[in-house]
The first five atom37 places (N, CA, C, CB, O) and aatype in JSON, in Angstrom:
{
  "aatype": [20, 20, 20, 20, 20, 20, 20, 20, 20, 20, 20, 20, 20, 20, 20, 20, 20, 20, 20, 20, 20, 20, 20, 20, 20, 20, 20, 20, 20, 20, 20, 20, 20, 20, 20, 20, 20, 20, 20, 20, 20, 20, 20, 20, 20, 20, 20, 20, 20, 20, 20, 20, 20, 20, 20, 20, 20, 20, 20, 20, 20, 20, 20, 20, 20, 20, 20, 20, 20, 20, 20, 20, 20, 20, 20, 20, 20, 20, 20, 20, 20, 20, 20, 20, 20, 20, 20, 20, 20, 20, 20, 20, 20, 20, 20, 20, 20, 20, 20, 20, 20, 20, 20, 20, 20, 20, 20, 20, 20, 20, 20, 20, 20, 20, 20, 20, 20, 20, 20, 20, 20, 20, 20, 20, 20, 20, 20, 20, 20, 20, 20, 20, 20],
  "atom_mask": [
    [1, 1, 1, 1, 1],
    [1, 1, 1, 1, 1],
    [1, 1, 1, 1, 1],
    [1, 1, 1, 1, 1],
    [1, 1, 1, 1, 1],
    [1, 1, 1, 1, 1],
    [1, 1, 1, 1, 1],
    [1, 1, 1, 1, 1],
    [1, 1, 1, 1, 1],
    [1, 1, 1, 1, 1],
    [1, 1, 1, 1, 1],
    [1, 1, 1, 1, 1],
    [1, 1, 1, 1, 1],
    [1, 1, 1, 1, 1],
    [1, 1, 1, 1, 1],
    [1, 1, 1, 1, 1],
    [1, 1, 1, 1, 1],
    [1, 1, 1, 1, 1],
    [1, 1, 1, 1, 1],
    [1, 1, 1, 1, 1],
    [1, 1, 1, 1, 1],
    [1, 1, 1, 1, 1],
    [1, 1, 1, 1, 1],
    [1, 1, 1, 1, 1],
    [1, 1, 1, 1, 1],
    [1, 1, 1, 1, 1],
    [1, 1, 1, 1, 1],
    [1, 1, 1, 1, 1],
    [1, 1, 1, 1, 1],
    [1, 1, 1, 1, 1],
    [1, 1, 1, 1, 1],
    [1, 1, 1, 1, 1],
    [1, 1, 1, 1, 1],
    [1, 1, 1, 1, 1],
    [1, 1, 1, 1, 1],
    [1, 1, 1, 1, 1],
    [1, 1, 1, 1, 1],
    [1, 1, 1, 1, 1],
    [1, 1, 1, 1, 1],
    [1, 1, 1, 1, 1],
    [1, 1, 1, 1, 1],
    [1, 1, 1, 1, 1],
    [1, 1, 1, 1, 1],
    [1, 1, 1, 1, 1],
    [1, 1, 1, 1, 1],
    [1, 1, 1, 1, 1],
    [1, 1, 1, 1, 1],
    [1, 1, 1, 1, 1],
    [1, 1, 1, 1, 1],
    [1, 1, 1, 1, 1],
    [1, 1, 1, 1, 1],
    [1, 1, 1, 1, 1],
    [1, 1, 1, 1, 1],
    [1, 1, 1, 1, 1],
    [1, 1, 1, 1, 1],
    [1, 1, 1, 1, 1],
    [1, 1, 1, 1, 1],
    [1, 1, 1, 1, 1],
    [1, 1, 1, 1, 1],
    [1, 1, 1, 1, 1],
    [1, 1, 1, 1, 1],
    [1, 1, 1, 1, 1],
    [1, 1, 1, 1, 1],
    [1, 1, 1, 1, 1],
    [1, 1, 1, 1, 1],
    [1, 1, 1, 1, 1],
    [1, 1, 1, 1, 1],
    [1, 1, 1, 1, 1],
    [1, 1, 1, 1, 1],
    [1, 1, 1, 1, 1],
    [1, 1, 1, 1, 1],
    [1, 1, 1, 1, 1],
    [1, 1, 1, 1, 1],
    [1, 1, 1, 1, 1],
    [1, 1, 1, 1, 1],
    [1, 1, 1, 1, 1],
    [1, 1, 1, 1, 1],
    [1, 1, 1, 1, 1],
    [1, 1, 1, 1, 1],
    [1, 1, 1, 1, 1],
    [1, 1, 1, 1, 1],
    [1, 1, 1, 1, 1],
    [1, 1, 1, 1, 1],
    [1, 1, 1, 1, 1],
    [1, 1, 1, 1, 1],
    [1, 1, 1, 1, 1],
    [1, 1, 1, 1, 1],
    [1, 1, 1, 1, 1],
    [1, 1, 1, 1, 1],
    [1, 1, 1, 1, 1],
    [1, 1, 1, 1, 1],
    [1, 1, 1, 1, 1],
    [1, 1, 1, 1, 1],
    [1, 1, 1, 1, 1],
    [1, 1, 1, 1, 1],
    [1, 1, 1, 1, 1],
    [1, 1, 1, 1, 1],
    [1, 1, 1, 1, 1],
    [1, 1, 1, 1, 1],
    [1, 1, 1, 1, 1],
    [1, 1, 1, 1, 1],
    [1, 1, 1, 1, 1],
    [1, 1, 1, 1, 1],
    [1, 1, 1, 1, 1],
    [1, 1, 1, 1, 1],
    [1, 1, 1, 1, 1],
    [1, 1, 1, 1, 1],
    [1, 1, 1, 1, 1],
    [1, 1, 1, 1, 1],
    [1, 1, 1, 1, 1],
    [1, 1, 1, 1, 1],
    [1, 1, 1, 1, 1],
    [1, 1, 1, 1, 1],
    [1, 1, 1, 1, 1],
    [1, 1, 1, 1, 1],
    [1, 1, 1, 1, 1],
    [1, 1, 1, 1, 1],
    [1, 1, 1, 1, 1],
    [1, 1, 1, 1, 1],
    [1, 1, 1, 1, 1],
    [1, 1, 1, 1, 1],
    [1, 1, 1, 1, 1],
    [1, 1, 1, 1, 1],
    [1, 1, 1, 1, 1],
    [1, 1, 1, 1, 1],
    [1, 1, 1, 1, 1],
    [1, 1, 1, 1, 1],
    [1, 1, 1, 1, 1],
    [1, 1, 1, 1, 1],
    [1, 1, 1, 1, 1],
    [1, 1, 1, 1, 1],
    [1, 1, 1, 1, 1],
    [1, 1, 1, 1, 1]
  ],
  "atom_positions": [
    [[0.84, -1.49, 0.09], [0.38, 0.22, 0.15], [0.81, 1.11, -0.32], [0.38, 0.82, 1.11], [2.03, 0.98, -0.3]],
    [[0.5, 2.08, -0.82], [1.04, 3.39, -0.76], [0.12, 4.48, -0.27], [1.51, 3.72, -2.04], [-1.05, 4.5, -0.63]],
    [[0.5, 5.19, 0.36], [-0.36, 6.67, 0.41], [-0.3, 7.75, -0.39], [-0.16, 7.33, 1.48], [0.78, 7.93, -0.96]],
    [[-1.0, 8.36, -0.55], [-1.14, 9.79, -1.41], [-1.8, 10.56, -1.08], [-1.53, 9.83, -2.55], [-2.98, 10.26, -1.24]],
    [[-1.53, 12.09, -0.41], [-2.16, 12.87, -0.32], [-2.57, 13.91, -1.39], [-1.75, 13.15, 0.5], [-1.82, 14.53, -2.14]],
    [[-3.98, 13.99, -1.3], [-4.45, 15.02, -2.14], [-4.84, 16.0, -1.77], [-5.21, 14.77, -2.79], [-5.09, 16.29, -0.6]],
    [[-4.98, 16.96, -3.14], [-5.9, 18.38, -2.35], [-6.43, 18.68, -3.94], [-4.68, 20.11, -1.33], [-5.76, 19.06, -4.9]],
    [[-7.79, 18.39, -3.85], [-8.44, 19.05, -4.74], [-9.33, 20.48, -5.06], [-8.95, 18.31, -4.86], [-10.14, 20.71, -4.16]],
    [[-9.33, 21.3, -5.97], [-9.18, 22.61, -6.07], [-10.41, 23.15, -6.18], [-8.39, 22.97, -7.07], [-11.21, 22.31, -6.6]],
    [[-11.19, 24.79, -5.86], [-12.45, 24.6, -6.27], [-12.63, 24.64, -7.72], [-13.24, 25.49, -5.68], [-11.97, 25.2, -8.6]],
    [[-13.79, 23.83, -7.76], [-14.54, 23.64, -8.57], [-14.36, 21.99, -9.58], [-14.41, 24.96, -9.23], [-14.85, 21.59, -10.63]],
    [[-13.56, 21.5, -8.76], [-13.55, 19.57, -9.16], [-14.56, 18.68, -8.81], [-12.39, 18.73, -8.45], [-14.43, 17.91, -7.86]],
    [[-15.26, 18.7, -9.3], [-16.49, 17.36, -9.12], [-15.32, 16.28, -8.09], [-17.12, 16.32, -11.28], [-14.29, 15.83, -8.59]],
    [[-15.53, 16.13, -7.33], [-15.06, 15.15, -6.01], [-14.84, 13.91, -6.75], [-16.3, 14.89, -4.64], [-13.71, 13.61, -7.14]],
    [[-15.76, 13.23, -6.95], [-15.94, 11.76, -7.57], [-14.7, 11.77, -8.81], [-17.79, 11.5, -8.33], [-13.65, 11.14, -8.62]],
    [[-14.86, 12.32, -9.7], [-14.21, 12.26, -10.9], [-12.7, 12.79, -10.85], [-15.04, 13.01, -11.86], [-11.79, 12.55, -11.66]],
    [[-12.67, 13.51, -9.8], [-11.3, 13.89, -9.82], [-10.4, 12.91, -8.58], [-11.26, 15.64, -9.51], [-9.18, 12.78, -8.6]],
    [[-11.09, 12.46, -7.82], [-10.34, 11.19, -6.97], [-10.22, 10.39, -8.23], [-11.3, 10.28, -5.56], [-9.05, 10.24, -8.61]],
    [[-11.3, 9.77, -9.09], [-11.06, 9.18, -10.38], [-9.83, 9.16, -11.07], [-11.82, 9.68, -11.16], [-9.05, 8.21, -11.0]],
    [[-9.64, 10.13, -11.72], [-8.55, 10.68, -12.51], [-7.09, 10.53, -11.45], [-8.98, 12.41, -12.97], [-5.96, 10.21, -11.79]],
    [[-7.48, 10.81, -10.4], [-6.06, 10.95, -9.1], [-5.29, 9.59, -9.66], [-6.66, 10.71, -6.89], [-4.21, 9.33, -10.2]],
    [[-6.72, 8.71, -9.11], [-6.38, 7.36, -9.12], [-5.55, 6.67, -10.67], [-7.85, 6.67, -8.81], [-4.56, 5.94, -10.62]],
    [[-6.26, 7.13, -12.04], [-6.08, 7.27, -13.38], [-4.47, 7.2, -14.17], [-6.73, 8.56, -13.58], [-3.72, 6.56, -14.91]],
    [[-4.71, 8.56, -13.24], [-2.77, 9.38, -13.27], [-1.64, 8.8, -12.57], [-2.61, 10.98, -12.47], [-0.41, 8.89, -12.62]],
    [[-2.54, 8.14, -11.87], [-1.1, 7.0, -10.82], [-0.36, 5.9, -11.4], [-1.74, 6.01, -9.49], [0.77, 5.52, -11.12]],
    [[-1.86, 5.08, -12.96], [-1.51, 3.98, -13.03], [-2.13, 3.16, -12.49], [-0.6, 3.88, -12.81], [-1.88, 2.04, -12.93]],
    [[-2.97, 3.2, -11.57], [-3.37, 2.44, -10.54], [-4.92, 1.8, -10.86], [-3.29, 3.37, -9.24], [-5.58, 2.25, -11.79]],
    [[-5.33, 0.93, -10.17], [-7.03, 0.42, -10.81], [-7.37, -0.31, -9.31], [-7.08, -1.1, -12.61], [-8.17, -1.24, -9.25]],
    [[-6.63, 0.28, -7.99], [-7.5, 0.03, -6.66], [-7.12, 1.36, -5.91], [-7.05, -1.51, -5.7], [-6.28, 2.17, -6.3]],
    [[-7.64, 1.42, -5.14], [-7.45, 2.91, -4.39], [-8.31, 2.67, -2.68], [-8.45, 4.44, -5.61], [-9.05, 1.71, -2.48]],
    [[-8.21, 3.07, -2.28], [-9.49, 3.42, -0.96], [-9.16, 4.7, -0.09], [-9.58, 2.02, 0.34], [-8.08, 4.89, 0.47]],
    [[-10.2, 5.51, -0.06], [-9.88, 6.82, 0.41], [-10.13, 6.62, 2.09], [-10.91, 8.05, -0.38], [-10.95, 6.03, 2.81]],
    [[-9.21, 7.26, 2.24], [-8.71, 6.46, 4.07], [-9.44, 7.91, 4.84], [-6.13, 6.21, 4.6], [-10.17, 7.77, 5.82]],
    [[-9.19, 8.95, 4.4], [-9.78, 10.4, 4.97], [-10.06, 11.31, 3.61], [-8.51, 11.29, 6.11], [-9.74, 11.25, 2.42]],
    [[-10.91, 12.29, 4.56], [-11.64, 13.37, 3.17], [-12.07, 14.04, 4.64], [-13.29, 12.66, 1.61], [-12.47, 13.68, 5.75]],
    [[-11.54, 15.85, 3.58], [-12.34, 16.82, 4.57], [-12.49, 17.95, 3.7], [-11.57, 17.25, 6.06], [-12.05, 17.63, 2.59]],
    [[-12.98, 19.35, 3.71], [-13.27, 20.02, 2.66], [-14.04, 20.41, 2.85], [-13.33, 19.69, 1.73], [-14.46, 20.41, 4.01]],
    [[-14.89, 21.15, 1.6], [-15.81, 22.13, 1.89], [-16.98, 21.77, -0.01], [-14.67, 24.09, 2.22], [-16.46, 22.11, -1.07]],
    [[-17.91, 21.33, -0.01], [-18.71, 21.29, -1.65], [-20.0, 21.94, -1.21], [-19.08, 19.47, -2.49], [-20.63, 21.93, -0.15]],
    [[-20.24, 22.8, -2.95], [-21.15, 23.62, -3.06], [-21.6, 23.48, -4.8], [-20.59, 25.06, -2.45], [-21.25, 24.21, -5.74]],
    [[-22.38, 22.4, -4.79], [-23.22, 21.99, -4.35], [-22.62, 20.56, -3.97], [-24.29, 22.2, -5.14], [-21.5, 20.16, -4.28]],
    [[-23.62, 19.83, -3.21], [-23.28, 18.76, -2.96], [-24.58, 17.53, -3.19], [-22.71, 18.96, -1.65], [-25.76, 17.76, -2.91]],
    [[-24.3, 16.81, -3.49], [-25.25, 15.48, -4.66], [-24.84, 14.19, -3.79], [-24.45, 15.22, -6.81], [-23.68, 13.77, -3.74]],
    [[-25.94, 13.61, -3.11], [-26.08, 12.74, -2.03], [-27.37, 11.58, -2.43], [-26.4, 13.72, -0.66], [-28.52, 11.97, -2.64]],
    [[-27.0, 10.12, -2.5], [-28.02, 9.39, -2.32], [-28.15, 8.7, -1.09], [-28.07, 8.64, -3.24], [-27.26, 7.92, -0.72]],
    [[-29.33, 8.93, -0.32], [-29.41, 8.48, 0.7], [-29.53, 6.93, 0.72], [-30.31, 9.14, 1.22], [-29.96, 6.2, -0.17]],
    [[-28.89, 6.49, 2.32], [-29.52, 5.37, 2.12], [-31.12, 4.23, 1.79], [-29.1, 5.29, 2.82], [-32.27, 4.42, 2.21]],
    [[-30.71, 3.31, 1.1], [-31.76, 2.21, 0.9], [-32.58, 3.32, -0.91], [-33.19, 2.0, 2.98], [-33.12, 2.79, -1.88]],
    [[-32.33, 4.84, -0.68], [-33.12, 5.53, -2.09], [-32.63, 5.77, -3.1], [-33.61, 6.67, -2.03], [-31.46, 5.91, -3.47]],
    [[-33.92, 5.82, -3.77], [-33.02, 5.92, -5.34], [-32.86, 6.95, -6.29], [-33.48, 5.05, -6.25], [-32.33, 6.96, -7.4]],
    [[-33.67, 8.21, -5.36], [-33.59, 9.51, -5.92], [-31.9, 10.15, -5.26], [-35.17, 10.5, -5.34], [-31.46, 9.71, -4.2]],
    [[-31.25, 11.03, -5.97], [-30.25, 12.02, -5.36], [-30.68, 13.42, -4.95], [-29.2, 12.23, -6.32], [-31.6, 14.01, -5.51]],
    [[-30.03, 13.87, -3.99], [-30.45, 14.59, -3.11], [-29.34, 16.27, -3.33], [-30.35, 13.57, -1.61], [-28.21, 16.43, -2.86]],
    [[-30.03, 17.12, -4.04], [-29.54, 18.48, -4.36], [-29.32, 19.11, -3.1], [-30.48, 19.31, -5.23], [-30.31, 19.53, -2.49]],
    [[-27.6, 19.32, -2.37], [-27.56, 20.39, -1.16], [-27.12, 21.26, -2.1], [-26.59, 20.19, 0.29], [-26.49, 20.94, -3.11]],
    [[-27.47, 22.45, -1.76], [-27.3, 23.65, -2.97], [-26.46, 24.78, -1.98], [-29.15, 24.41, -3.72], [-25.82, 25.66, -2.56]],
    [[-26.47, 24.74, -0.46], [-25.4, 25.49, 0.06], [-24.38, 25.01, 0.68], [-25.75, 26.26, 0.76], [-24.47, 23.86, 1.1]],
    [[-23.12, 25.81, 0.89], [-22.55, 24.95, 1.48], [-22.38, 23.96, 2.32], [-22.24, 25.22, 1.62], [-23.21, 24.01, 3.23]],
    [[-21.8, 23.26, 2.38], [-21.54, 22.05, 3.33], [-19.85, 21.92, 3.74], [-22.1, 20.55, 2.47], [-18.97, 22.2, 2.91]],
    [[-19.63, 21.58, 4.79], [-18.54, 20.82, 5.36], [-18.53, 19.5, 4.91], [-18.57, 20.81, 6.77], [-19.44, 18.71, 5.15]],
    [[-17.54, 19.22, 4.26], [-17.22, 17.59, 4.47], [-16.36, 16.78, 5.95], [-16.18, 17.26, 3.11], [-15.15, 16.79, 6.17]],
    [[-17.3, 16.23, 6.67], [-16.62, 15.86, 7.98], [-15.99, 14.64, 7.76], [-17.56, 15.74, 9.2], [-14.87, 14.63, 8.26]],
    [[-16.29, 13.64, 7.21], [-16.3, 12.38, 6.53], [-16.01, 11.94, 5.09], [-17.35, 12.02, 6.69], [-16.8, 12.34, 4.24]],
    [[-15.32, 11.42, 4.83], [-15.49, 10.76, 3.15], [-14.4, 9.65, 3.45], [-14.97, 12.03, 1.51], [-13.25, 9.76, 3.88]],
    [[-15.05, 8.69, 3.13], [-14.46, 7.15, 2.71], [-15.29, 5.95, 1.77], [-14.23, 6.41, 4.14], [-16.42, 5.51, 2.0]],
    [[-14.63, 5.67, 0.98], [-14.26, 4.19, -0.18], [-13.53, 4.01, -0.73], [-14.8, 3.83, -1.14], [-12.34, 4.32, -0.69]],
    [[-14.53, 3.05, -1.81], [-12.83, 2.29, -2.64], [-13.45, 3.2, -3.79], [-12.5, -0.08, -3.13], [-14.57, 3.58, -4.11]],
    [[-11.91, 3.41, -4.32], [-12.01, 3.8, -6.04], [-11.56, 2.59, -6.88], [-10.91, 5.16, -6.53], [-10.68, 1.87, -6.42]],
    [[-12.05, 2.35, -7.98], [-12.03, 1.28, -9.13], [-11.95, 1.86, -10.39], [-13.24, 0.4, -9.16], [-12.18, 3.06, -10.55]],
    [[-11.48, 0.76, -11.77], [-11.15, 1.65, -12.78], [-12.64, 1.54, -12.94], [-10.02, 1.32, -14.02], [-13.18, 2.64, -13.1]],
    [[-13.48, 0.45, -12.93], [-14.69, 0.86, -13.54], [-16.35, 1.29, -12.67], [-14.85, -0.36, -14.47], [-17.53, 1.13, -12.99]],
    [[-15.81, 1.76, -11.71], [-16.76, 2.31, -10.8], [-16.16, 2.4, -9.34], [-18.06, 1.44, -10.84], [-15.28, 1.67, -8.87]],
    [[-16.94, 3.62, -8.61], [-16.38, 3.74, -7.17], [-17.56, 3.7, -6.19], [-15.53, 5.16, -6.96], [-18.75, 3.77, -6.51]],
    [[-17.03, 3.55, -4.86], [-17.8, 3.55, -4.28], [-17.45, 4.4, -2.56], [-18.13, 2.21, -4.5], [-16.95, 3.97, -1.52]],
    [[-17.99, 5.69, -2.96], [-17.93, 6.37, -1.95], [-19.21, 7.08, -1.11], [-17.12, 7.16, -2.36], [-20.28, 7.52, -1.52]],
    [[-18.64, 6.99, 0.25], [-19.75, 7.73, 1.06], [-18.97, 9.09, 2.18], [-20.65, 6.31, 2.13], [-17.8, 9.16, 2.54]],
    [[-20.08, 10.0, 2.49], [-19.53, 11.27, 2.93], [-20.6, 11.13, 4.23], [-19.65, 12.76, 1.72], [-21.6, 10.51, 4.61]],
    [[-19.63, 12.17, 4.64], [-20.63, 13.33, 5.97], [-20.36, 14.67, 5.39], [-19.92, 13.4, 8.01], [-19.4, 15.03, 4.71]],
    [[-21.86, 15.63, 5.96], [-21.65, 16.78, 5.27], [-22.33, 17.46, 6.56], [-22.29, 16.95, 3.64], [-23.43, 17.13, 7.02]],
    [[-21.61, 18.33, 6.99], [-22.68, 19.5, 7.69], [-23.16, 20.84, 7.07], [-22.05, 20.03, 8.93], [-22.38, 21.33, 6.25]],
    [[-24.2, 21.46, 7.29], [-24.35, 22.9, 7.3], [-24.22, 23.72, 8.01], [-25.11, 23.22, 7.11], [-23.56, 23.59, 9.04]],
    [[-24.94, 25.06, 7.56], [-24.61, 26.06, 8.45], [-24.78, 25.72, 9.98], [-25.41, 27.2, 8.11], [-23.95, 25.8, 10.89]],
    [[-26.15, 25.27, 9.98], [-26.77, 24.97, 11.3], [-26.34, 23.72, 12.56], [-28.11, 24.69, 10.84], [-26.87, 23.33, 13.6]],
    [[-24.93, 23.33, 11.71], [-24.41, 22.11, 11.98], [-25.18, 20.44, 11.83], [-24.08, 22.38, 13.26], [-24.73, 19.51, 12.49]],
    [[-26.2, 20.28, 11.01], [-26.85, 19.21, 11.04], [-26.13, 18.45, 10.0], [-28.27, 19.39, 10.89], [-25.64, 19.07, 9.06]],
    [[-26.08, 17.87, 10.04], [-25.55, 16.21, 9.66], [-26.05, 15.27, 8.5], [-25.9, 15.3, 10.86], [-26.99, 14.58, 8.89]],
    [[-25.75, 15.08, 7.36], [-26.2, 13.9, 6.49], [-25.56, 13.23, 6.1], [-26.73, 14.03, 5.58], [-24.4, 13.62, 5.95]],
    [[-25.85, 12.09, 5.77], [-24.97, 11.66, 5.01], [-25.39, 10.68, 4.31], [-23.98, 11.39, 5.56], [-26.52, 10.2, 4.44]],
    [[-24.49, 10.25, 3.45], [-24.39, 9.23, 2.28], [-23.76, 8.92, 1.01], [-25.21, 9.17, 1.96], [-22.58, 9.26, 0.92]],
    [[-24.45, 8.16, -0.31], [-22.89, 8.16, -0.91], [-23.21, 9.05, -1.53], [-22.13, 7.0, -1.72], [-24.32, 9.59, -1.5]],
    [[-21.86, 9.47, -2.52], [-21.16, 10.09, -2.58], [-21.9, 10.46, -4.67], [-19.62, 9.35, -1.91], [-21.35, 9.54, -5.28]],
    [[-22.47, 11.01, -5.39], [-22.86, 11.16, -6.17], [-22.23, 12.53, -7.19], [-23.95, 11.02, -5.7], [-21.99, 13.68, -6.83]],
    [[-22.11, 11.97, -8.39], [-21.81, 12.82, -9.54], [-22.39, 13.87, -9.49], [-22.07, 12.35, -10.69], [-23.62, 13.97, -9.51]],
    [[-21.34, 15.13, -9.38], [-21.45, 16.79, -9.06], [-22.0, 17.12, -7.86], [-22.31, 17.6, -10.04], [-23.16, 17.38, -7.52]],
    [[-20.67, 17.02, -7.09], [-20.79, 16.99, -5.8], [-18.87, 18.06, -6.3], [-21.1, 15.0, -4.75], [-17.84, 17.67, -6.85]],
    [[-19.25, 19.25, -5.79], [-18.18, 20.28, -6.65], [-17.96, 20.78, -5.04], [-18.91, 21.71, -8.2], [-18.71, 21.06, -4.11]],
    [[-16.3, 20.72, -5.28], [-15.65, 21.51, -4.21], [-15.2, 22.61, -4.32], [-14.79, 21.03, -3.74], [-14.46, 23.06, -5.2]],
    [[-15.8, 23.28, -3.05], [-16.23, 24.75, -2.63], [-14.81, 25.27, -2.79], [-16.99, 25.01, -0.95], [-14.31, 25.54, -3.89]],
    [[-14.02, 25.42, -1.33], [-12.71, 26.0, -1.32], [-11.58, 25.11, -1.56], [-12.5, 26.63, -0.13], [-10.57, 25.33, -2.24]],
    [[-11.99, 23.8, -0.71], [-10.63, 22.92, -0.96], [-11.32, 21.13, -0.74], [-9.09, 23.47, 0.56], [-12.4, 20.82, -0.23]],
    [[-10.38, 20.33, -1.25], [-10.95, 19.14, -0.42], [-9.79, 18.38, -0.08], [-12.01, 18.2, -1.2], [-9.33, 18.12, -1.19]],
    [[-9.02, 17.86, 0.79], [-7.73, 17.19, 1.31], [-8.13, 15.97, 1.87], [-6.94, 18.01, 2.37], [-8.42, 15.86, 3.06]],
    [[-8.16, 14.75, 0.78], [-7.7, 13.43, 1.08], [-6.35, 12.66, 0.93], [-8.41, 12.83, 0.51], [-5.31, 12.9, 0.32]],
    [[-6.86, 11.45, 1.89], [-5.77, 10.43, 1.66], [-6.22, 9.52, 1.2], [-5.05, 9.98, 2.62], [-7.18, 8.84, 1.58]],
    [[-5.5, 9.43, 0.24], [-5.71, 7.92, -0.78], [-5.02, 6.83, -0.31], [-5.13, 8.01, -2.36], [-4.09, 7.28, 0.37]],
    [[-4.99, 5.82, -0.32], [-4.17, 4.31, 0.04], [-4.15, 3.5, -1.41], [-5.15, 3.19, 1.39], [-4.7, 2.4, -1.51]],
    [[-3.66, 3.98, -2.25], [-2.97, 3.18, -3.36], [-2.76, 1.5, -2.9], [-1.39, 3.95, -3.66], [-2.21, 1.05, -1.89]],
    [[-3.36, 0.84, -3.98], [-3.04, -0.87, -3.58], [-2.33, -1.29, -5.09], [-4.84, -2.08, -3.15], [-2.89, -1.89, -6.01]],
    [[-1.42, -0.94, -5.07], [-0.74, -1.36, -6.71], [-0.71, -2.57, -6.84], [0.75, -0.97, -7.1], [-0.7, -3.0, -7.99]],
    [[-0.68, -3.61, -5.64], [-0.83, -5.3, -6.59], [-2.48, -5.76, -6.42], [0.4, -6.95, -5.63], [-2.82, -6.94, -6.46]],
    [[-3.15, -4.98, -6.28], [-4.67, -5.17, -6.62], [-5.45, -5.11, -7.31], [-5.2, -4.85, -6.3], [-5.04, -4.57, -8.33]],
    [[-6.69, -5.46, -7.37], [-7.25, -5.24, -8.79], [-8.75, -4.81, -8.29], [-7.17, -6.74, -9.93], [-9.27, -5.76, -7.7]],
    [[-9.52, -3.73, -8.35], [-11.43, -3.33, -7.64], [-11.71, -3.24, -8.72], [-12.07, -1.83, -6.61], [-11.21, -2.56, -9.62]],
    [[-13.01, -4.34, -8.71], [-13.84, -4.09, -10.06], [-15.21, -4.5, -9.24], [-13.36, -5.19, -11.66], [-15.41, -5.37, -8.4]],
    [[-15.96, -3.65, -9.75], [-17.44, -3.5, -9.7], [-18.01, -4.64, -10.48], [-17.93, -2.1, -10.27], [-17.44, -4.76, -11.56]],
    [[-19.28, -5.82, -10.2], [-19.49, -6.82, -11.15], [-20.95, -7.1, -10.37], [-18.2, -8.13, -11.28], [-21.14, -7.05, -9.16]],
    [[-21.69, -7.35, -11.19], [-22.91, -7.84, -10.91], [-22.93, -9.23, -9.78], [-23.49, -8.16, -12.35], [-22.71, -10.43, -9.95]],
    [[-23.23, -8.53, -8.76], [-23.77, -9.63, -7.11], [-25.17, -10.22, -7.33], [-24.03, -8.53, -5.34], [-26.07, -9.43, -7.05]],
    [[-25.61, -11.57, -7.82], [-27.26, -12.12, -7.38], [-27.2, -11.88, -6.12], [-27.76, -13.78, -7.59], [-28.14, -11.12, -5.88]],
    [[-26.7, -12.08, -5.31], [-27.49, -11.71, -3.55], [-27.92, -10.35, -3.42], [-26.33, -11.84, -2.1], [-28.72, -10.13, -2.5]],
    [[-27.45, -9.08, -4.38], [-27.78, -7.81, -3.79], [-28.24, -7.64, -4.56], [-27.09, -6.88, -3.33], [-29.13, -6.94, -4.09]],
    [[-28.56, -7.71, -6.24], [-29.01, -7.57, -7.34], [-28.26, -5.72, -7.53], [-30.85, -7.97, -7.33], [-28.82, -4.7, -7.92]],
    [[-27.0, -5.91, -7.11], [-25.88, -4.37, -7.38], [-24.69, -5.14, -7.27], [-25.86, -2.81, -6.03], [-24.15, -6.06, -6.65]],
    [[-24.49, -4.0, -8.49], [-22.64, -4.35, -8.88], [-21.62, -3.95, -7.68], [-21.99, -3.23, -10.38], [-21.27, -2.78, -7.49]],
    [[-21.13, -5.15, -6.82], [-20.35, -5.07, -5.89], [-19.03, -5.2, -5.91], [-20.7, -5.68, -5.22], [-18.54, -5.94, -6.76]],
    [[-18.3, -4.61, -5.1], [-16.89, -4.86, -4.97], [-16.35, -6.24, -4.76], [-16.45, -4.12, -3.95], [-16.51, -6.97, -3.78]],
    [[-15.55, -6.53, -6.08], [-14.61, -7.92, -6.51], [-13.25, -7.55, -6.56], [-14.94, -8.59, -8.03], [-12.74, -6.73, -7.32]],
    [[-12.55, -8.43, -5.42], [-11.09, -8.03, -4.85], [-10.48, -9.22, -5.65], [-10.81, -8.03, -2.93], [-10.88, -10.39, -5.63]],
    [[-9.32, -8.65, -6.43], [-8.29, -9.79, -7.16], [-6.9, -9.17, -6.86], [-8.52, -9.99, -9.03], [-6.52, -8.01, -6.7]],
    [[-6.22, -10.52, -6.82], [-4.53, -9.89, -6.75], [-4.3, -9.51, -9.01], [-2.85, -11.99, -5.77], [-4.69, -10.1, -10.02]],
    [[-3.43, -8.19, -8.73], [-3.37, -7.71, -9.87], [-2.88, -8.98, -10.56], [-2.56, -6.44, -9.96], [-3.58, -9.28, -11.54]],
    [[-1.81, -9.85, -10.3], [-1.43, -10.81, -11.05], [-2.4, -12.14, -11.73], [-0.49, -11.22, -10.27], [-2.14, -13.2, -12.29]],
    [[-3.63, -11.42, -11.36], [-4.71, -12.48, -11.73], [-5.36, -12.2, -13.49], [-6.13, -12.26, -10.41], [-6.22, -12.95, -13.96]]
  ]
}
């Protein structure tokens, strides 16, 4: 495992930018160990929901975690608003960095992460394989 600290800039799409960092490193597998910063807007899919909600005011990233794979990422986030209310869920495309996002990635050069259909869940779930396979 190699760690990589990353700072994303205002206007970056959080999810797309992290996937681009992984690709630029020539990797196909990483985990987000930690992330803080701010978003405006934030787009989240809440637990068990199909619809994405849009948070249009400034929010602070309290936690960010998940996996990055060449064919799909799975990121969870918790954010707080101006009143300190906290909301969390899946990171959807369109979460735009407002001032900064500081993220620590764990790059896994010996592993391949892929999303593949899982009959038990009905979703594309994480499959983990040694890169030599």
